[in-house]
VOGU-362739 format. One line per field, with one value per residue (C-alpha): residue in three letters; x, z, y. Coordinates in steps of 0.1 Angstrom, whole numbers. Example, Ala and Ser with C-alpha at 12.3 -4.5 7.8 and 13.67 -1.06 7.14 Angstrom:
2
aa c(ALA;SER)
xx c(123;137)
zz c(78;71)
yy c(-45;-11)
***
This chain:
932
aa c(MET;THR;GLY;ALA;PRO;LEU;THR;ARG;LEU;SER;GLU;VAL;PRO;LEU;THR;ARG;LEU;SER;ASP;VAL;PRO;LEU;THR;HIS;SER;LEU;SER;PRO;GLU;GLY;ARG;GLY;MET;ARG;ASP;ALA;ALA;THR;ALA;GLY;ALA;GLY;GLY;ALA;ALA;PRO;SER;PRO;LEU;GLY;GLY;GLU;GLY;ARG;GLY;GLU;GLY;ALA;GLN;ALA;ALA;GLU;VAL;ARG;THR;THR;CYS;PRO;TYR;CYS;GLY;VAL;GLY;CYS;GLY;VAL;LEU;ALA;ARG;ARG;THR;ALA;GLN;GLY;VAL;GLU;VAL;ARG;GLY;ASP;PRO;GLU;HIS;PRO;ALA;ASN;PHE;GLY;ARG;LEU;CYS;SER;LYS;GLY;SER;ALA;LEU;GLY;GLU;THR;VAL;GLY;MET;ALA;ASP;ARG;LEU;LEU;ALA;PRO;ARG;VAL;ALA;GLY;ARG;GLU;VAL;ASP;TRP;ASP;SER;ALA;LEU;ASP;LEU;VAL;ALA;GLY;LYS;PHE;ARG;ALA;ALA;ILE;ALA;GLU;HIS;GLY;PRO;ASP;ALA;VAL;ALA;PHE;TYR;VAL;SER;GLY;GLN;LEU;LEU;THR;GLU;ASP;TYR;TYR;VAL;ALA;ASN;LYS;LEU;MET;LYS;GLY;PHE;ILE;GLY;SER;ALA;ASN;ILE;ASP;THR;ASN;SER;ARG;LEU;CYS;MET;ALA;SER;SER;VAL;ALA;GLY;HIS;ARG;ARG;ALA;PHE;GLY;THR;ASP;THR;VAL;PRO;GLY;LEU;TYR;GLU;ASP;LEU;GLU;GLN;ALA;ASP;LEU;VAL;VAL;LEU;VAL;GLY;SER;ASN;LEU;ALA;TRP;CYS;HIS;PRO;VAL;ILE;TYR;GLN;ARG;LEU;VAL;ALA;ALA;LYS;ALA;ALA;ARG;PRO;GLY;LEU;LYS;VAL;VAL;VAL;VAL;ASP;PRO;ARG;ARG;THR;ALA;THR;CYS;ASP;ILE;ALA;ASP;LEU;HIS;LEU;ALA;LEU;ALA;PRO;GLY;ALA;ASP;ALA;VAL;LEU;PHE;ASN;LEU;LEU;LEU;ALA;HIS;LEU;ALA;ASP;ALA;GLY;ARG;LEU;ASP;VAL;GLU;PHE;LEU;LYS;ASN;VAL;ASN;GLY;PHE;GLU;ALA;ALA;LEU;ALA;VAL;ALA;ARG;GLU;ALA;ARG;ALA;ALA;GLU;ALA;GLY;LEU;ALA;ALA;GLY;ASP;LEU;ALA;ALA;PHE;LEU;ALA;LEU;TRP;ALA;GLY;THR;GLU;LYS;VAL;VAL;THR;VAL;TYR;SER;GLN;GLY;ILE;ASN;GLN;SER;SER;SER;GLY;SER;ASP;LYS;VAL;ASN;ALA;ILE;THR;ASN;CYS;HIS;LEU;ALA;THR;GLY;ARG;ILE;GLY;ARG;PRO;GLY;MET;GLY;PRO;PHE;SER;VAL;THR;GLY;GLN;PRO;ASN;ALA;MET;GLY;GLY;ARG;GLU;VAL;GLY;GLY;LEU;ALA;ASN;MET;LEU;ALA;CYS;HIS;LEU;GLU;ILE;GLU;ASN;ASP;GLY;HIS;ARG;ALA;ALA;MET;GLN;GLY;PHE;TRP;GLY;ALA;PRO;VAL;MET;ALA;ALA;LYS;PRO;GLY;LEU;LYS;ALA;VAL;ASP;MET;PHE;ARG;ALA;VAL;GLU;ALA;GLY;GLN;ILE;LYS;ALA;LEU;TRP;ILE;ILE;HIS;THR;ASN;PRO;ALA;VAL;SER;MET;PRO;ASP;ALA;ASP;ARG;VAL;ALA;GLN;ALA;ILE;ALA;GLY;CYS;ALA;PHE;VAL;VAL;VAL;SER;ASP;ILE;THR;ASP;ARG;THR;ASP;THR;ALA;ARG;LEU;ALA;HIS;VAL;LEU;LEU;PRO;ALA;THR;GLY;TRP;GLY;GLU;LYS;ASP;GLY;THR;VAL;THR;ASN;SER;GLU;ARG;ARG;ILE;SER;ARG;GLN;ARG;PRO;PHE;ARG;ALA;ALA;PRO;GLY;ALA;ALA;ARG;ALA;ASP;TRP;TRP;HIS;LEU;ALA;GLN;VAL;ALA;GLN;ARG;MET;GLY;PHE;ALA;GLY;PHE;ASP;TRP;ALA;GLY;PRO;ALA;ALA;ILE;PHE;ALA;GLU;TYR;ALA;ALA;LEU;SER;GLY;VAL;ALA;GLY;ASP;LEU;GLY;SER;ASP;PHE;ASP;ILE;SER;ASP;HIS;ALA;ALA;ILE;GLY;VAL;GLU;GLY;TYR;ASP;ALA;LEU;GLN;PRO;PHE;LEU;TRP;PRO;ALA;ASN;ALA;ARG;GLN;ARG;GLY;GLY;ARG;PHE;PHE;GLY;ASP;GLY;ARG;PHE;HIS;THR;PRO;ASP;GLY;LYS;ALA;ARG;MET;LEU;PRO;VAL;VAL;PRO;ARG;ALA;PRO;GLN;ALA;LEU;SER;ALA;ALA;HIS;PRO;PHE;ARG;LEU;ASN;THR;GLY;ARG;ILE;ARG;ASP;GLN;TRP;HIS;THR;MET;THR;ARG;THR;GLY;LEU;SER;PRO;ARG;LEU;GLY;GLN;HIS;LEU;ALA;GLU;PRO;PHE;LEU;GLU;LEU;HIS;PRO;ALA;ASP;ALA;GLY;ARG;LEU;GLY;LEU;ALA;ALA;ALA;ASP;LEU;ALA;GLU;VAL;THR;SER;PRO;GLN;GLY;ARG;ALA;VAL;LEU;ARG;VAL;LEU;VAL;THR;ASP;ARG;VAL;ALA;GLU;GLY;HIS;PRO;PHE;ALA;PRO;MET;HIS;TRP;THR;GLY;GLU;THR;ALA;PRO;THR;GLY;ARG;VAL;ASP;ALA;LEU;VAL;ALA;GLY;ILE;THR;ASP;PRO;VAL;SER;GLY;GLN;PRO;GLU;SER;LYS;ALA;ALA;ALA;VAL;ALA;ILE;ALA;PRO;PHE;ALA;ALA;VAL;TRP;HIS;GLY;PHE;ALA;ILE;ALA;ASP;SER;ALA;PHE;ARG;PRO;ASP;CYS;ASP;TYR;TRP;ALA;VAL;ALA;PRO;VAL;GLU;GLY;GLY;MET;ARG;ALA;GLU;MET;ALA;GLY;LEU;VAL;ALA;PRO;GLN;ASP;TRP;LEU;ALA;HIS;ALA;ARG;ALA;LEU;PHE;GLY;LEU;GLY;PRO;GLU;VAL;GLU;ALA;LEU;VAL;TYR;ARG;ASP;THR;ALA;ARG;GLY;ARG;PHE;ARG;VAL;ALA;PHE;VAL;GLU;GLY;GLY;ARG;LEU;ARG;ALA;ALA;LEU;PHE;VAL;ALA;PRO;GLU;PRO;VAL;ALA;VAL;ALA;ARG;SER;TRP;LEU;VAL;GLY;GLN;ILE;GLY;VAL;GLU;GLY;GLY;ALA;GLU;LEU;LEU;ALA;GLY;GLN;PRO;GLY;ALA;ASP;ARG;PRO;ASP;PRO;GLY;ALA;ILE;VAL;CYS;SER;CYS;PHE;GLY;VAL;GLY;VAL;ASN;THR;ILE;ALA;ALA;ALA;VAL;ALA;SER;GLY;GLN;CYS;LEU;SER;VAL;ALA;ALA;ILE;GLY;ALA;ALA;LEU;LYS;ALA;GLY;THR;ASN;CYS;GLY;SER;CYS;ARG;PRO;GLU;LEU;ALA;ARG;LEU;VAL;THR;PHE;HIS;LEU;PRO;ALA;VAL;LYS;ALA;ALA;ALA;GLU)
xx c(99;135;167;184;166;152;166;187;176;210;209;177;185;167;157;120;96;77;109;113;90;76;58;72;83;114;117;145;159;164;141;109;73;43;30;1;-36;-62;-94;-123;-145;-183;-207;-242;-262;-288;-324;-330;-321;-321;-342;-342;-321;-320;-334;-312;-322;-298;-301;-311;-312;-282;-283;-268;-247;-214;-180;-172;-134;-118;-132;-135;-171;-172;-206;-209;-234;-239;-257;-263;-256;-256;-218;-218;-217;-207;-196;-187;-183;-214;-208;-234;-218;-201;-173;-159;-178;-175;-139;-131;-97;-84;-102;-135;-133;-128;-158;-176;-149;-154;-191;-191;-199;-163;-158;-192;-206;-242;-257;-251;-225;-221;-189;-183;-218;-245;-276;-308;-310;-331;-306;-277;-293;-307;-273;-257;-284;-282;-244;-243;-272;-255;-221;-238;-258;-227;-200;-217;-221;-184;-177;-191;-177;-184;-156;-170;-158;-158;-173;-206;-232;-244;-276;-257;-234;-264;-281;-248;-242;-278;-276;-242;-244;-281;-293;-265;-252;-215;-194;-173;-180;-150;-141;-112;-115;-96;-66;-73;-85;-90;-62;-81;-111;-91;-73;-106;-123;-95;-92;-128;-148;-163;-151;-157;-139;-141;-137;-148;-131;-136;-112;-83;-92;-96;-65;-33;-12;-20;2;-1;12;16;-8;0;-32;-23;-26;-49;-74;-67;-99;-91;-56;-69;-90;-59;-39;-66;-67;-30;-31;-57;-41;-3;2;-14;15;17;41;43;56;65;98;91;89;55;35;20;53;48;29;49;66;85;90;99;114;114;127;101;77;90;57;50;85;78;45;59;87;59;39;69;78;42;45;80;69;38;14;-10;-46;-50;-88;-94;-72;-97;-118;-91;-77;-42;-23;5;12;12;36;59;64;65;96;115;115;149;153;177;151;131;159;154;178;179;168;139;127;130;111;82;79;79;55;29;34;29;0;-34;-54;-37;-53;-33;-44;-33;-39;-25;12;-1;-29;-10;14;18;17;-9;-34;-5;5;-31;-31;1;-15;-47;-26;-11;-45;-62;-33;-37;-76;-71;-99;-135;-132;-130;-96;-83;-82;-69;-84;-84;-90;-103;-92;-125;-158;-178;-152;-169;-202;-190;-176;-211;-230;-209;-191;-160;-158;-154;-183;-221;-241;-244;-212;-226;-202;-204;-188;-217;-245;-271;-261;-265;-297;-311;-300;-314;-346;-348;-342;-362;-332;-332;-296;-269;-231;-217;-181;-159;-154;-123;-105;-93;-59;-72;-102;-82;-59;-90;-100;-65;-69;-103;-121;-142;-164;-183;-170;-188;-166;-183;-168;-131;-101;-83;-62;-44;-50;-44;-9;7;-15;-2;-11;-46;-52;-43;-65;-95;-87;-88;-120;-149;-174;-168;-191;-181;-204;-188;-194;-168;-153;-120;-103;-78;-105;-134;-114;-114;-152;-176;-205;-203;-232;-235;-237;-246;-218;-215;-242;-265;-262;-288;-281;-259;-222;-205;-173;-144;-161;-192;-213;-239;-246;-267;-254;-281;-286;-286;-285;-302;-284;-271;-283;-292;-271;-288;-279;-258;-284;-308;-283;-279;-317;-326;-301;-313;-349;-340;-322;-356;-350;-377;-371;-352;-381;-375;-390;-358;-330;-351;-368;-334;-321;-353;-347;-312;-320;-346;-320;-296;-323;-322;-284;-287;-309;-281;-256;-242;-229;-242;-279;-296;-331;-343;-346;-364;-396;-381;-401;-391;-398;-378;-350;-348;-345;-321;-294;-260;-260;-237;-244;-255;-291;-315;-335;-305;-278;-274;-240;-212;-180;-174;-155;-149;-170;-148;-176;-166;-183;-165;-183;-171;-174;-137;-112;-83;-47;-26;11;25;57;70;76;98;85;97;135;155;181;211;189;162;179;154;122;96;68;36;8;-12;-6;-27;-48;-55;-78;-73;-69;-80;-112;-128;-99;-81;-108;-99;-74;-69;-60;-36;-14;0;19;13;30;41;73;99;110;147;172;202;228;207;204;241;250;226;236;202;195;163;138;157;135;142;132;119;115;105;98;62;65;80;75;92;90;102;129;125;156;147;159;122;127;152;183;172;135;121;83;60;23;-2;-26;-16;-31;-29;-51;-28;7;10;45;34;13;30;10;25;57;39;39;7;20;-9;-15;-24;-52;-68;-58;-47;-17;16;18;43;74;79;114;126;156;162;182;183;158;181;159;175;148;124;95;68;36;4;-27;-62;-77;-70;-41;-25;13;29;63;82;73;44;20;-9;-29;-58;-52;-76;-86;-67;-41;-3;20;55;72;104;117;144;143;137;113;128;107;97;74;54;54;40;13;3;4;-19;-41;-34;-32;-9;-34;-24;7;38;64;96;130;156;190;197;232;221;190;167;133;104;72;42;11;-9;-43;-61;-32;-40;-19;-34;-5;32;60;94;120;156;180;176;144;129;135;104;80;52;27;31;30;-3;-18;-10;-33;-59;-41;-26;10;38;75;81;62;93;114;93;95;75;91;102;70;50;64;57;38;52;36;4;10;-23;-51;-78;-64;-41;-9;24;55;76;52;56;95;97;75;99;130;117;119;84;69;91;63;33;10;28;24;-13;-16;0;-10;-40;-22;-31;-59;-88;-85;-51;-37;-9;4;31;44;45;65;90;94;100;126;142;146;152;190;195;173;192;224;214;203;236)
zz c(-208;-209;-195;-161;-132;-103;-79;-91;-78;-66;-44;-26;8;16;50;46;55;21;0;-4;-24;7;28;63;94;114;146;171;146;121;93;106;99;118;142;158;154;150;169;171;200;195;209;220;211;183;188;157;162;125;94;89;68;37;15;-8;7;17;54;70;106;120;116;141;123;126;111;82;89;116;142;169;157;164;165;139;135;99;83;47;42;9;9;13;44;79;103;140;167;185;222;232;215;241;217;211;233;206;194;158;142;111;87;105;107;69;61;46;21;7;-1;-34;-68;-80;-98;-85;-104;-112;-133;-139;-166;-186;-206;-201;-213;-192;-188;-168;-135;-149;-177;-153;-125;-149;-164;-129;-118;-151;-151;-114;-121;-151;-134;-105;-129;-149;-122;-88;-61;-52;-88;-75;-48;-31;-18;5;29;63;46;43;68;89;69;36;51;63;30;13;38;36;-1;-5;24;26;-9;-33;-8;-7;19;-7;9;25;34;33;71;66;61;93;121;112;135;164;155;154;187;204;193;204;239;246;224;206;188;217;227;265;274;268;258;293;305;290;312;343;339;357;329;292;269;231;210;173;174;163;182;177;138;133;161;171;191;215;217;228;255;267;266;286;312;317;321;347;364;359;376;347;328;290;273;235;220;184;164;150;171;161;171;199;217;226;257;265;297;281;244;236;201;199;170;142;147;183;200;211;224;246;260;266;286;305;312;326;347;360;372;388;404;420;401;388;399;411;417;382;366;378;349;325;305;291;315;322;285;277;306;296;261;275;295;265;253;253;261;233;208;218;207;237;262;294;316;292;292;330;336;314;330;365;356;340;368;395;381;386;363;329;294;265;232;201;163;129;142;159;134;100;105;94;131;142;158;180;190;200;222;237;249;261;279;301;310;316;339;360;359;344;320;319;349;349;337;326;297;261;237;199;181;146;115;97;107;105;108;140;124;96;122;139;107;92;67;69;49;80;101;103;114;151;161;151;137;101;111;137;122;147;140;102;106;129;104;74;92;101;67;50;28;1;8;33;30;46;49;52;20;5;25;8;-5;-15;-30;-56;-62;-71;-94;-110;-116;-133;-105;-97;-128;-113;-87;-70;-53;-31;-17;-17;-40;-39;-69;-47;-11;-13;-9;-42;-56;-92;-93;-79;-104;-132;-117;-117;-152;-163;-145;-168;-150;-125;-108;-88;-65;-56;-55;-81;-113;-105;-88;-100;-93;-109;-142;-144;-140;-165;-146;-123;-100;-84;-46;-20;0;34;39;18;35;61;85;115;123;153;167;185;218;206;204;176;161;133;101;89;56;53;16;-13;-33;-65;-99;-99;-69;-46;-13;-13;3;-25;-52;-35;-27;-63;-77;-52;-63;-99;-92;-80;-42;-17;16;0;-3;26;24;39;63;94;84;77;111;127;109;120;156;156;141;170;194;179;182;218;226;210;235;214;232;202;209;202;202;223;188;171;169;160;134;111;137;165;140;130;167;177;201;204;224;234;226;240;243;253;283;298;294;283;275;300;299;293;311;344;361;347;323;287;255;252;255;291;300;305;288;269;271;242;239;216;198;182;145;127;96;62;58;43;14;-2;-29;-7;25;40;59;49;73;58;74;75;79;99;74;46;46;28;-10;-7;-26;0;17;-15;-24;6;-1;37;42;13;28;55;33;-4;-19;-11;9;24;61;60;88;83;83;55;35;38;25;-4;-14;-6;9;23;-6;-31;-49;-40;-61;-39;-53;-41;-58;-62;-75;-76;-61;-63;-31;-18;9;44;65;101;130;140;121;130;107;81;87;65;66;39;38;17;5;-31;-62;-100;-98;-73;-77;-100;-88;-51;-49;-19;-16;-49;-28;-2;-6;-1;30;54;90;87;112;103;67;75;53;65;57;81;69;32;20;-3;-20;-22;-46;-59;-86;-114;-124;-147;-139;-111;-113;-92;-108;-99;-118;-113;-128;-127;-148;-151;-157;-181;-167;-149;-114;-104;-74;-74;-46;-45;-33;-29;-64;-82;-81;-73;-86;-79;-109;-121;-153;-167;-200;-203;-229;-259;-255;-218;-228;-253;-227;-200;-223;-230;-193;-183;-215;-221;-257;-271;-261;-225;-217;-206;-184;-188;-173;-189;-178;-204;-192;-157;-167;-151;-165;-149;-165;-151;-173;-167;-181;-173;-150;-128;-124;-141;-138;-132;-136;-120;-133;-119;-121;-83;-61;-68;-41;-40;-14;-21;3;-8;-45;-40;-25;-57;-79;-94;-77;-97;-103;-128;-131;-94;-94;-112;-81;-64;-31;-15;-11;22;27;22;45;37;65;56;60;82;118;133;110;131;126;96;114;95;107;96;115;147;142;138;170;189;175;186;222;229;225;244;255;239;260;247;212;217;232;204;175;187;175;198;215;198;196;211;189;174;209;208;177;190;220;195;176;208;218;184;183;219;220;193;210;243;226;209;242;258)
yy c(77;63;72;73;58;79;52;24;-10;-18;13;3;-14;-45;-32;-25;-52;-49;-47;-85;-107;-126;-100;-109;-90;-91;-111;-115;-141;-113;-127;-141;-142;-127;-152;-135;-145;-119;-119;-93;-87;-86;-59;-62;-92;-90;-99;-121;-158;-165;-168;-130;-107;-130;-102;-82;-48;-21;-29;-62;-75;-93;-131;-154;-180;-201;-195;-218;-222;-243;-267;-240;-233;-196;-178;-150;-122;-113;-85;-74;-37;-15;-20;-57;-80;-69;-96;-96;-122;-135;-124;-151;-180;-203;-212;-177;-152;-125;-132;-138;-146;-128;-152;-150;-111;-110;-133;-104;-99;-134;-136;-118;-131;-134;-168;-181;-211;-201;-229;-266;-274;-305;-308;-271;-261;-246;-268;-269;-288;-316;-323;-323;-345;-369;-374;-379;-403;-423;-425;-438;-462;-476;-480;-499;-521;-530;-532;-534;-508;-506;-491;-457;-434;-400;-379;-353;-326;-312;-280;-298;-292;-322;-324;-326;-353;-372;-374;-384;-412;-424;-426;-443;-468;-475;-474;-477;-504;-494;-477;-459;-425;-408;-372;-348;-351;-383;-360;-342;-362;-399;-410;-394;-413;-446;-438;-428;-460;-482;-464;-456;-478;-449;-418;-394;-362;-364;-327;-292;-259;-247;-274;-254;-225;-247;-267;-260;-275;-274;-295;-286;-314;-310;-280;-245;-233;-196;-199;-229;-224;-187;-182;-212;-198;-165;-181;-198;-166;-148;-177;-177;-139;-141;-171;-170;-204;-220;-237;-242;-268;-268;-301;-294;-298;-263;-231;-218;-186;-208;-209;-173;-184;-215;-220;-248;-257;-292;-293;-330;-351;-353;-383;-390;-381;-417;-420;-389;-402;-437;-421;-402;-433;-451;-421;-419;-454;-449;-417;-433;-411;-438;-438;-473;-471;-456;-484;-509;-495;-499;-530;-533;-513;-539;-545;-507;-501;-530;-515;-480;-489;-499;-462;-445;-408;-403;-412;-381;-357;-335;-319;-340;-310;-301;-338;-341;-308;-320;-354;-338;-311;-335;-361;-334;-317;-332;-310;-317;-311;-325;-308;-323;-317;-324;-329;-361;-371;-366;-395;-431;-439;-413;-436;-450;-414;-408;-439;-431;-399;-414;-440;-414;-399;-432;-444;-413;-410;-375;-376;-364;-342;-303;-292;-326;-350;-356;-331;-335;-302;-306;-286;-282;-265;-298;-325;-335;-336;-358;-382;-383;-389;-416;-396;-418;-450;-472;-459;-458;-427;-419;-438;-471;-497;-509;-543;-549;-569;-555;-520;-524;-540;-513;-486;-504;-509;-473;-461;-486;-491;-519;-528;-519;-516;-548;-537;-506;-487;-472;-445;-414;-425;-460;-444;-424;-453;-472;-444;-445;-483;-478;-496;-466;-457;-427;-404;-374;-349;-324;-291;-302;-300;-333;-325;-301;-313;-350;-364;-373;-346;-348;-386;-379;-352;-377;-403;-378;-369;-405;-414;-424;-399;-373;-349;-319;-299;-265;-228;-221;-237;-221;-251;-277;-304;-286;-283;-321;-326;-339;-323;-292;-285;-251;-253;-227;-212;-197;-170;-191;-225;-236;-264;-274;-281;-296;-281;-297;-298;-316;-284;-283;-248;-235;-221;-197;-180;-143;-138;-155;-182;-167;-180;-216;-226;-251;-268;-299;-320;-311;-321;-355;-360;-352;-378;-403;-398;-400;-433;-446;-445;-435;-416;-386;-361;-337;-304;-287;-291;-290;-322;-339;-329;-343;-376;-377;-369;-397;-422;-411;-423;-458;-456;-445;-476;-497;-481;-454;-422;-401;-395;-362;-376;-346;-329;-358;-339;-306;-285;-257;-230;-248;-254;-218;-209;-237;-226;-241;-272;-300;-335;-359;-344;-371;-382;-401;-374;-339;-324;-325;-346;-382;-410;-392;-419;-446;-460;-464;-477;-510;-543;-547;-510;-505;-483;-500;-490;-501;-511;-485;-493;-461;-461;-435;-418;-429;-430;-403;-410;-393;-382;-368;-358;-333;-341;-316;-307;-292;-272;-239;-203;-179;-160;-187;-217;-250;-242;-205;-209;-185;-168;-162;-136;-113;-86;-82;-118;-117;-91;-114;-140;-135;-165;-201;-203;-227;-221;-232;-233;-210;-239;-256;-224;-218;-253;-249;-215;-200;-167;-151;-143;-166;-193;-230;-260;-287;-322;-356;-389;-377;-343;-307;-273;-239;-219;-186;-191;-179;-184;-189;-209;-217;-249;-276;-282;-307;-302;-274;-263;-253;-243;-262;-235;-227;-241;-241;-209;-190;-205;-236;-245;-240;-271;-286;-317;-328;-336;-357;-395;-414;-432;-439;-450;-487;-482;-449;-445;-410;-398;-388;-351;-341;-360;-360;-369;-341;-326;-288;-267;-231;-223;-209;-180;-155;-128;-120;-97;-80;-68;-50;-41;-28;-61;-97;-111;-145;-146;-170;-178;-206;-193;-171;-165;-141;-125;-101;-65;-35;-25;-53;-80;-85;-111;-124;-139;-155;-172;-193;-173;-136;-122;-105;-74;-65;-38;-60;-88;-63;-50;-87;-96;-68;-69;-32;-17;10;37;33;54;35;51;30;26;2;-8;-36;-42;-50;-68;-44;-31;-11;1;19;21;53;62;93;103;72;40;10;-15;-17;-43;-43;-67;-75;-105;-109;-108;-73;-47;-24;-12;-36;-23;13;2;-17;14;34;14;39;69;98;94;96;88;87;53;38;43;17;35;64;98;110;128;95;68;32;15;-18;-52;-52;-64;-53;-63;-46;-11;-17;-8;-19;-31;-1;22;2;0;37;42;19;36;69;58;66;31;6;-18;-33;-12;20;9;3;38;55;35;14;-18;-47;-29;-47;-85;-85;-114;-93;-85;-113;-100;-65;-77;-94;-62;-43;-70;-68;-30;-23;-29;-2;22;17;19;52;66;59)
***
């Protein structure tokens, strides 16, 4: 079909939320993103504790397990059904009490067989396990024999269960004899580890989640809790609703979703966190708010205060009134919890920022008692477990110290190890530089994607590609890192894994299997133990994870006798039955102490038993330049996880934000000639990215933000960590991921496209980003050169032959093309092309895949009788922004409660309620004006 269009693109107003390439919703700023986190309530508790429901039958019992995403450690109830997997929150788990966020609620959509690695591969060819394991063991053994133990390395992950971590650490440090084992948790919480060890003598989180509910003041520093730890955020929201006197302060240069509940938002200058807390320490002293008795248990107060007095208020970049209000509120409130996350940790001075925070709590004795203390929240499901088990290159298991001769000897004796690492190994950034330099001859990467997630990601990818021997253990071969491996080992994933994890409040919970491992996939601990045995090492012949956990618990008893705080020796005699029934518990768990808080009694784990305050001299992030004048902040979005290996499989999660983007202040956008939905080219000395522009004043001028989830599989030019320099904290080794120096310019695309299809496809153009949808896939595209024949290009893109009917609209003079491929009367695929960002109703079009239709599809908009619901705001009930906006405009839904009554939005988990409130606020003036 050719001829006049049903609706010209130039006539389609950009007013619908799904009309622009980046699915987003309007906010009071005019163009904003959805900020709410989604949670789901659980129902009645099941009877099975675990170990049931692994069969592949149509209906199985619910299995009590733990979510594999962030460090909140939510309990999950999972059940296999004839349709797949059902999940709900575990109402009895003390971390979440039945709530789940959007990612947790969608777990059942991510456990399919799509892209699963089902057999070992060597050089791209499937082999049996014996061949693969013999090769790995032989290559590692040969590298060690020729070049020494430091010529090999493991790079592991907070996705590992504690039992996996334990085996990896034991093998590398106690039998290979090197400490070259580090983890992607180095990118997440290493600065907290360093700060804790300097202040407390050990890496200990003093408090519990319930402290956030018992506090009178919660300060959130560098933590977008609403998106990154949504269930804790919901607990805080509920506590504030029940007790309105509870105050919340958010300290963040960016106005995030978390600010919805803030009584005060401090948009401090990027990197100025230590300045702020130095100012606070000096104010506490001047206001007479020090705890003189508690300070008898603290060393270093005078030196820390002397340096703190040198801080200047102007360096914080805050309005004088806001700064004064914060200082007075913190000083005058006894029960204060200071929560911090990646905005503190991911810094070249992250350890100092942690100590600036702990200084204030130590000086006032506000630590380790109900409702008070510094609180580090971790970003990964078992980042804490990795810290406990020695998964970091500079630590031993059970919080023992690698530099301590007695600790090393005790661990070597317990393991019966032939050798023992005598010094810290290479931290993540240094490890990959050693790979690049050829010093690492054999590298084993387990459940992580450093070719995307490491800073200077292009350089890291090149280093891995140049390594003599690379092994990757993962659930899929579809990652940027897996493509570089010589050997791929198929691992078990969530739902198949069997072991334990530790959440941010030191609570150990079980992850239990509820489905059989597919193909030849095996547990990570088994991979490691088999290689260890083939290298000739004894002590790696466990029957299962229960035996590993028991050994670990017994080792912790040895550590406890040496004075370690991590001691779970209550469980040293655990058997398979007890392990299967293990309930969530807080460590420590031993004859001396069980659970609870630390340090409230003024006793610490330093040699003299006293805490240490450190003088903190604030350091600014790397300097900007005329060539790179913007400071790029990176982070996460609500509905995606790390590099989307799991969440990228869920169509529901892909509805929120379907492509990589750049949040840009209006003044910056104006100077650069960029408008909302344009594409921007972002460059740094390290690399390049192309990102969709989102114009918003939630970011400060000169300080754009971009998320880090997209990969070579989902958006090759959206790999944001390619822009980040490998600058690290000199104490913790954690990279500075929040302050990359970049340049921004318009991406000079001559065409833009939007495509949908009923099967997966991979675009071939200068910019593209794909996302799953129900029944198929969607893609945003753009190019610097247009194809000569758009119809032929579309057929090749979708893999459709001439037998599939093509309904076509062309406007060659204006550079516009549209085609819908219909077979058997049903839509198979469609492509929409224009010289500017394509304006079509994306949510509606996605819903037409596989549906009967014809020429009306070329309009790209539904008819008047079929309204477009727009981008989903309420994930629980699938309510779109256009539906909500229409309800508000009608005058019948002028409050969040009214929207809930009419549409159900916000009535289940409640995490979309802040966004509903903003939509009401945005549309209310027009409604009132119309009424007048």
